[in-house]
Residue, then its C-alpha position, 0 to 999 in steps of 0.5 A: m804532844a802537850r795538851v793545851p790548856a782550856a784557859v789559853t784556848a779561851t784566850v786565843h778566841r777572844v783576840r781572833n774575834s777582836a781582830r775581826t772586829v776591828p777592821r769591820a769598825l774601821t770600815r764603816r768609819h771609812r764608809s761615813p767620813r762626816t764628823l760629828t757636830a755640836v748640833d748632832l750632839a744637841p737634843q732634837p726639839r720635840p715635835w710640839t716646839r716644831a709646830l709652834g715655830m711653824l705657826c709663828v712663822v705662818l701667822l707673822g708672814a700672813w700679817l706682812g702680806l695682808l700689810v703690804v698687798g691685803n688692801v682694795r680701793v673701792p668706789v661705794g655709791p659717790m664714795n671712795t673708799t679703802m677695804t681691808l681684812r685684819p687679824s683680830l681677836t674680836g671680829g666685826t666691821k670697823i667704819n673709819v670716817s675721818p676725821l669724825g671718828a669711827l663706827e664698829l659693827r659686831s657683824h661677825e665672830a672671826p679672827i678677822r676684821l674688816d676695815v673700811d676707811v671712807d677716804q673722801l666723796d668723788p667730786v664727779r659722782s657726787q655732782a651727778l648726784v646732785d643734777h640727776p636727783e632721780r638716781l637716790s632712788g636707785l642708790q641703795d642698789e648701787v651701793a649694795r653692789d659695789v659692797e660685794h664687788g669690793t668685799l669679794d675683791v678684798a677677799v681674793r687679794s687677802c688669799i693671795a697675800v697671805v699664802s704669799g707672806a707666809t711662803a716667803l717668810g717659811l722660805a726665809v727662815y727654813r731654807r727648804p721649798r717643802r717647809a715653805l709650801a707647808a707654811g702657805g697651806l697651812a696659812l690659807t687653811l686658816l684663812a678659809a677656817s676664819g673666813a667659815t666662822a665668819f660666814a657662820t656667825w654673820n649677824p645682819n642685825s648688827v648695824l641696829e646696835p653700833k658702837f660710835s668713837g671720836l665726833l661720832s660719839s653723839a650719833p646715838s643722841l642724833v638718832g634717837n631725836a630722829r626715832s622720837i620725830v618719827s613716833e610723834f609725826d602724828v602729834y606734828q601733824k595734829e599741831l599743824a592742824r591746830l595751828v590752821t584752825n586758830v589762825t583762821k579763827l583769828y582771821d574771821v574774827t579780826s580780818t582787815l583784808p578786803a571787806y567781802e563777806p560770802d554768802p553763806t549759800t556761797i558753794r566753797v571749793l578747797h583747791v589742792s595740788d602737789i601734796h607729794l606723799n607728805p602725811a602731814s597734809w591730810k590733816i591740814v585738808a580736814s581742818l580746813v574742810k571743817q573751818y571753812s565749811i568746804n563743799v568740795i575739794v579738787d586735788s590738781g595732781d601729783t598726790m603721790d611721789h613714785g606712783t607705785a602701788a605700795e604707795n595707794g595706802f597713802l590715799d586712804p585718808v580721803a575717804d574721811l575728809g569730810a567732802p567730796y574728792v575731785w581729782v586729776r593725774g599729775n606727772h607723778d601719778s601712776r593708772v595705778t594710783q588712778r584706779y585706786l581712787e576710782r574704786m573709793k567712795n566719794v572720789h570723783v577721778l576726771d580724765d579725758g574730759r569727763a565731766v561730773t557734778v559735784a556739789g552743785v559745780r560741774f567740774a571736767g579734767i584730764g590726766d597728765p599725758q606724762f609719767t616722770p616720777d623722776r622728774s625727767v623731761e620726756p622728748g616732746g613733753g610740752a607738745a604731749e601737754e599742749l595736746a592733752g590741753a586741746r582735748l580738754a577744750s574740745a571736751l568743753r565745746d562739746q559740753r557746751a553744745a549739749g547744754t551741760p556746760v562746764d564751770v571749772a576744768v582741771a588739768h594739772e600741767p598750766s601749759a595744758a590747762r592754757e588750752t581751754d582759754g575762751d571754753v570755760p570759766l575757771v580752770l585750775s592747775g598745779h605742777l610749778h609749787h608756787e600759786e598763780m592767779e591770771v585772766m588769760k587773753y580769751g577770758t578764762r582765769l587761771r588758778v595755779e596752786g602751790s604744794t599743799g605737800g611742802s613739796g614732799l621730800r623735796a622741801v630740804e633742796g632749796k635754801y628754805p623749806d617750801p611752804i604748804e599752800a592751798s586756797v579756797l575759791y568761793l563760787d556763786r551758787d546761781t551763776r558758779r563765777l569766782q567770787a573770790w579766794d582766800e590763799i592759805e600758806l604755813g610754814g615749810l618743814g620744821l617752820t611754824t608760820a601761817e598766813v591768809s589772805r583774801h583776794l576779790p576778782k576785779e569784777n567784783q570790786p566796787g564799781a567794776t563792770p561785770t566781765p562777759t562769759p569767756s569766748r574765743t571772740p575777745s571782747p573790748s570789756a574783757p579784762 
């Protein structure tokens, strides 16, 4: 048998191997019938490109979600507001007060900004504040709670809006639930990171450096003027005191009022009332004490406004007014106020009918039975005042029976003072914020003083500011009877007017018959 050449053998093996290879290739093609497309042939995107696309989808979806459902209507005090979180490169808080303009605060550094739109004043809540001004004292806490609840509400709603918007847009773009859920999760992560950044960079002092726009751009100058008023308030007080001094000097020189010149030995009583925490009052009182050579000051109450311990420092100038200070508690003065004054030198607190002799005059008085700093009216308030007046009248009768009759009684409320008719020659009160003088049925003269503090902060509640009022009472040193009185009235807040008028009781006018001692039994000759 002929031997096969090696070259032929190699060729045969190659053919056999090719035959085995072709069926296997054909078998694989049969198992995968999918044909190649243009997408299969195109180059696949890089990972960073896919991440950037996902980020764009998340940001756009989150923004759309905030636009649709991200705002919250929140009542803040008497105002209706709309709070919204917005994407921002600088962060901060923007308060829009249409149509006046806007106020921007650098409250935080984060890619989100809080927008607060002041829509309108709610007429019902605003009227409630007008009808019950005592609620103003708690308005700050109420607004703080409203803002806190509104901020929490807008944060929760914004989370839902951001996640929903990003998820919905991711599903529309990628058409795969897994990619859509990944977009929603990434949106929530970005919002949480932004919130943490805002919290970490929160600047509560931003309210001290606001940025104004629109008509509100004039606000910084207004704030500056207000600061000047505060810093120069001491000058304002001194100017008022100087005005009083100059007017009273002019009065002494060129008086055209009834010709009554009190004897130099006459006891001069300065009656003040209802100062209501006005610091300018102390300068005025000190000036009157010096100008009129006052022997004793009588304050018929409501020196404070809320009667808190924090206000006690306001009373410190009393010690340096230059005359003894006789005081009764008003309905705006608390027991805390009374105890603070009782510890001060040269101050005589009258309560429960207690009598003291100051500058040769015997005083007795009673504190107001009600403490209503919010100006509310308690049930049975009138009866309580009359009962307090009856207690004072009883104490006056006891003093007379003991041979130490009282010359002047003091009660804050006129209804309480009226109960002393017939038991004392003169009774002083306040509370009404305007001056009155009358002789009651049984001969007791009632003097109601106006507000020496110009009604305090209430000065701006009416059409015109309330005047600052006080009076100087001239008492005979021997009989301690009223001989004359000067009414002093200064223009209220922002006004620079002054008026001093002198008055004589009818019994002191020429040809008049002297008035008998007041008594519960009326006399035919009593005025």
